[in-house]
Structures are given as C-alpha cells and as structure tokens.
C-alpha angles and dihedrals in degrees: 000000000000123000089248092054090047091052091048093049092048092049092051094046091052095042093242124135115267111261114251124232116262089238090066090054089052090055090045090054091047091051090052094054093043090052093052090052094046089049090056091059101039100073094048102038097085092045091046090054091047089053087073090063101259131135133252095270092050091048089051089050089066088066090046093050091059091050093043092060090047088053096048096043097045096093090049090050090054092053091047090054091054093047103038103021131246097278096056093046092047093052093043091051092051091052093051092051091046094053095043092047093050090049090051088066087064096047113134099187142030092252093051089054090048093054094046094049088049090055088049088056090059092054091043094057090048095058094036095056093042096046092047090049090051094048093050094045095047098041118104109248094240094049104051094117092046093050092045089050092048093048093047092043092056090051092048094046086056088048090054091058099033103064092042093052090041091054090051092047090053085079087067090056137284093270101056097076090060091056093050092048091052092053091048091053092051090052092052091049092056094044095049092046092053094045100046104031093096098030115128093193092055093044115116115265119233109269093230094045099078136042117258116226110211126215090245092054091053093042089059088067115081090215090063093049089051093050091050092056091042091053091046089056089045091053093047097046106030106028100026116030096029094052094042105038107028094066089049092046091053095048104034103033105028092032094226128147122267089253088066088058087060090050091052092051090046092053090053090051091048089057088053093051092049093067109008100094094040092049092054093045097048093043085069087063106031101031134256101268100071092056094041094051099041094040093052092049094048092048090048091054093049093045093052089047091058089065094061095046111132097164134044095241091054090049091052093048094051090044089056092048091050089049091053091054094046090048090057098052104030100074091034091058091054091048090049091055089050089051090053094049097039126204097276098058135069108231105184095140091045093051091045090053091049092051093043090056091058092043092050089054090047090051098047099033102065094041097046097037092040090054090047090051091050094048099037121004144300088248095061092041094054092043089057089049091053090050090060090059092047090055089051090055090052090051092054091049093065103042129080122269109270093211104076121203117225131221110256114244119222114274097019133098118248096247094045094045095049093046094046095047091049091047092052101036104031126215094329093048096130094067092037091053092052091051090048091053092052091050093049092050090050090048091051094049093047091045091055092048094046092239124143115263117244121234111279119239088210116087110258121216124199118251112256118192094341121083118222087230089071088077089072095239098123132239098302093050090045090058092051097041110077096155118106116263093247093056091048090052090053093048091053 
C-alpha cells in the first residue's frame, strides 16, 4: 500500500480529516495573495473609470469588459489546459494579468483602461480554469466540499483585507492599487513555479488515460443545469453588481468617502469567511442542496436590502447578510461541479461552461443593472439582482442531490466505502458498482469451473503496486484478476 493510502486509512481509522496534498496548499496560498491584490483594485476601479469623465453605466462596463473577455476566452483556456497542462496555463495567465494590471496604472484615457482590463480578463480565465481543474483533480473524493471551502476561504480572507487596504491606499491616488496588485501577481507566479515545477501530483495526465466528460453529457443532468443558472446569478450579483454598484452607492447616495466603499466590500467578505469553510465541510456530510438553497435565499435578501440603505450602518448590515448567503453557496457550487464530473474523468468543457455562466452574469449584470440604477433607482436595480438569486434557489429545490450516497460494501465503514466507491467509479458509481459485482460473480463461477473468463464490460485498470494475489484467490485467479484490490473489495 502506498504512503498516501496509509495516511488516508490512518486518518479514517482515527476519525481525523484526511490530510490534503501540499500542492493544494500552494494553490490556496496563491488564491489568498491574488485576492488581496484584487481587493486593492476593486474599491477604486469604478472611481478610476469615472475620473475619465464617463457615466455610471460606462464605469460599470469596465467591470463587464474584464468578465466579457473571460467569457469569450474560456473555451480556448480549456483547450490550452489539455494541450499545455494546468501548470503552464496557470503561470501564463498570472503573467498576463500582472502586466495588464501594471499598465492600467499608466492609462491616460477611458478606452486605454478598457483595453487593458480586457487583456487582464484573458489572463484571468487562464489561471481560473487551470487552478480549478487542479483543485478538483488533486482533491480527495471524500473532501471535495472541504477543499472547495478552504480554497474559497483563502480567497475571501484575502478579500477581507484587500478592499480595506485598497480603500486606504486610494488616498495615495487611484493608480497606486494597480501597481501593488501587479507586484503581488508577479510574486505568486514565482512562488507557484518553484513549488509545482517538480510535482508529480500536479503533472499533466496523459490525454488518453482518462475519460473526457463532454458539455452535452453534463447538460443532460438537471443538477448541472441548476448549477449553471446558480453560477450565472452568482456572477451577476456577487462579482458584477456588488463590485460595480456598491462603491458608487456608498459615494454618490450615502455621500461617504471612497475608503468606506472598501469597508462595505470588506464586511461582505467577512460574512463569507464566517460560514464559507464550514459550509463546504458540512456539505460533504449533509449534501449540497441545503446550503445551495438557503445560501441563495439569504444572499438574495441581503442584496435586495442594499438597495434600500439610507444609512451606513444599514448598508453594512445588509452587506454582511449577503456575504453570509454567498459564503454558504459558493464552495458548495464548486463541490457540486466536482460531484458531477467525478475524479476519473477530465471535465474541461464542463468547467469552462461553469465558469462561463458566472462570467456571463458578470458581463450582463453591471451593464443592465447599472442602466436600471441610472434610469430608475438603486433600490429597484438591487431588488432585481436579488430576484435572480431567489430563482436560483428555486431551481435547486427541484433537482436531485448532486452528492450521491453509495451502498456500503461488507467489511467497510460507511464513510470509507462511500468515498472509495466514488473515487473508483466516478459520479455514476452506483450503476458501475452493480456491473462490477456481476462481473466478479461471473469470474468466480468460471474460475471454479475452469472455464475461460469473458471480456469484462467494466473498464479494467492494471495493478500498480498491489499484486492480484493479495486477494487470496491463488495463482489462477491472480492471472485473471487485473483489477486493483480496492475495487475488488468493493465489488464483493
């Protein structure tokens, strides 16, 4: 048995959580630093755009331009990941965002800023798709929610600090946060390169060695359609409208300083951090749907409440409530996508579709809701945004649970059996397990009769590090049995 398997078995026998690979912690640290840098820019970006003499809708379009390029370039990013590997695409994306962000500090017109932020969107989708693919592939099957929560928590902890520091730095000028963010991205690029360059776990898998899940295959599942709409609403409300309108609401309606816009974004992020890790962890036990439904409704309530804010304390309270809701459904969405793909399939098109849904919301949300705020009111605009989240909650209420429970094999604990079966069989493991049982019974009967064994309809993997003879079947059975010991145990 490998050292990794020994560590997993020891963790399960003692009731402790399974230790996570060091590569995941590297990505978690990178997400933390990136979030701090992004938080520096977020509070000042709308005001920076307005400094070129444009209106609210045009200032919001700067946010949409970044997301639009993420949306358009997502399919290309997926193909680059397959061709070049996650590590190369991740590092290249970071470099593109670093250079474009640093150049944004030198922008002399609105259209220069628009072009540079658009280039940043290309780099952003490159490192987003590649890092999400790495996190899903390297996560233990029974800890997807925990890993998603940890990864998102690190990003949100950085977001807690980033907007607050960014608001303070706005006193040094609207350009300085862009410079600091560019330097932070360069530092992350160097750190990730040094940490992952010799990693076997992060190394690209052979293209022909794993099954490819197509977008159409995922689309056939109602859970995937629900997560696409949910992520669209998430992109519109959390990444689009919140980043584009809340700073303007603070400055132009409540007549506060730009630093207070950073405080409002920080309070939202603090609400995320309060529940985000726990939501991801407990969704591994209780299922994804409770957190997706309740979280969407809570975020909808807080978002609509922002629109009727007439004092700063009320704005901060509703920001915190919206953050609590987003913290409940954000990591659970990512874990649901991982459930749909499974650990034994490469889901580049599925991940690209998931990201594109959020980017589409981020593109359309600020422009449409910003125009509504300019023509009507901030209250109506944010109420419409909250309604999108409420519809997402309704969608999750009527689809199956993405996290499927497995039948417990004889001689194994429930948690270990479910996790191992899901790891071996993927998202459709229940049917796969039944087929494997039938094949194993047929093998046993034919073995006893001395008859040749028919070809198995279940994919057979070569034994690595564990001899088939360890199953106690004898030499003849060992020749026939080419499935790993763990899968044979499950089939029995």
